[in-house]
Structures are given as C-alpha cells and as structure tokens.
C-alpha positions in Angstrom: 0.0 0.0 0.0 1.4 3.4 -0.9 0.7 6.8 0.8 -2.1 7.8 -1.5 -3.9 4.5 -1.0 -3.5 4.7 2.7 -4.9 8.2 2.8 -7.9 7.2 0.6 -8.6 4.1 2.8 -8.4 6.4 5.9 -10.7 9.0 4.3 -13.2 6.2 3.5 -13.4 5.4 7.2 -10.9 2.5 7.5 -9.1 2.6 10.9 -7.8 -1.0 11.0 -4.4 -1.3 9.4 -3.1 -4.2 11.5 0.0 -5.9 10.3 0.4 -3.5 7.4 3.9 -3.1 5.9 4.5 0.6 5.4 8.2 0.5 5.8 10.2 3.3 4.2 7.1 5.4 3.2 7.0 9.2 3.7 3.8 9.7 5.6 4.5 13.3 6.7 1.6 15.4 7.9 -0.9 12.6 7.4 -3.9 12.2 9.7 -3.9 8.8 11.3 -5.9 9.7 14.5 -7.5 6.7 15.9 -6.0 4.3 13.4 -5.2 0.8 14.5 -1.7 0.0 13.2 -1.0 -2.8 15.7 1.8 -5.0 14.6 2.5 -2.9 11.5 6.0 -2.7 10.1 6.9 1.0 10.0 10.7 0.6 9.9 12.3 3.8 8.6 9.0 5.4 7.9 8.9 9.2 7.9 5.9 10.1 10.1 7.2 13.6 11.0 4.3 16.0 11.7 1.7 13.2 11.4 -1.4 13.2 13.6 -1.4 9.9 15.7 -3.7 10.8 18.6 -5.6 7.8 20.0 -3.8 5.5 17.5 -2.9 2.0 18.5 0.8 1.3 17.7 1.1 -1.7 20.0 3.7 -4.3 18.9 4.6 -2.0 15.9 8.1 -1.9 14.5 9.2 1.7 14.4 12.9 1.1 14.1 14.6 4.2 12.7 11.2 5.8 12.1 11.0 9.6 12.1 8.3 10.7 14.5 9.6 14.2 15.0 7.0 16.9 15.6 4.3 14.2 15.6 1.1 14.9 17.5 0.9 12.1 20.1 -1.8 12.0 22.8 -3.5 8.9 24.2 -1.3 6.9 21.8 -0.6 3.2 22.6 3.0 2.2 22.0 2.8 -0.9 24.2 5.7 -3.3 23.3 6.6 -1.2 20.2 10.1 -1.3 18.9 11.3 2.4 18.8 15.0 1.5 18.5 16.9 4.5 17.0 13.7 6.4 16.3 13.6 10.2 16.1 11.2 11.4 18.8 12.4 15.1 18.8 9.9 17.8 19.7 7.1 15.6 20.8 4.8 16.0 23.7 3.9 12.6 25.2 0.6 13.0 27.0 -1.4 10.1 28.2 0.8 7.9 26.0 1.5 4.3 26.9 5.1 3.2 26.3 5.0 0.1 28.5 7.4 -2.5 27.3 8.6 -0.4 24.4 12.2 -0.7 23.2 13.6 2.9 23.5 17.3 2.1 22.8 19.1 4.9 20.9 16.1 7.2 20.5 16.6 10.9 19.8 14.3 13.0 22.0 15.6 16.6 22.2 12.8 19.0 23.0 10.5 16.1 23.9 8.2 16.4 26.9 6.7 13.6 29.0 3.5 14.5 30.9 2.4 12.2 33.6 -1.2 12.6 34.8 
C-alpha cells in the first residue's frame, strides 16, 4: 500500500491497518488519528508531523522511524520497537510506552506529561 492508497482508505473510514507493511514510506503530515496500526512494520517510515492521537501502535516496529513533531496523545506504544527512532519535539501526553524498546532514540525537545 502506498501513501495515496492509505490516505484514501483512511478517508473512506478505515481505521484498522493491523500488520500492514508501510516500511520506508513518507507519511509526513498525514492524519492517522484513531488508526489501528497494531503490529505494523513502519521501519524507517517518515511520520514527521503526522497526527497519531488515539492511535494503536502496540507491537509496531518503528525502528529508525522519524516521529519528530508528531502529534501524540493517548497513543498506545505498548511493546513497540522504537530503536533508533527520532522522537524530537514531541509531547507525550497520556501515552502508553509500557514494554517499548527505546534504545538509541533521539528525543531533544520532547516532553513527558504524567497525569
């Protein structure tokens, strides 16, 4: 699936993208609020500036993904692989990172809000 197809599927109301391979795509500034991407392969994907509020990214492979300036709130990253991901300039608010691999992440300017 390419970016245009993903956007059309989302626009048509699809929110379940479980186990989808989107590795290496440029998904900048895309609205994926509430999308279920559980178990998806997003290795090296550019998600900078994307809207991922309320998204389910549990068990997702985000190795070397660019999530800089991404809107994350109430996002589920349980057991996600975020190894060497770019998490700069993000505000994590009500975000679940339990069991996630955070080795080598970049997080300058990132804020963690615990409520």
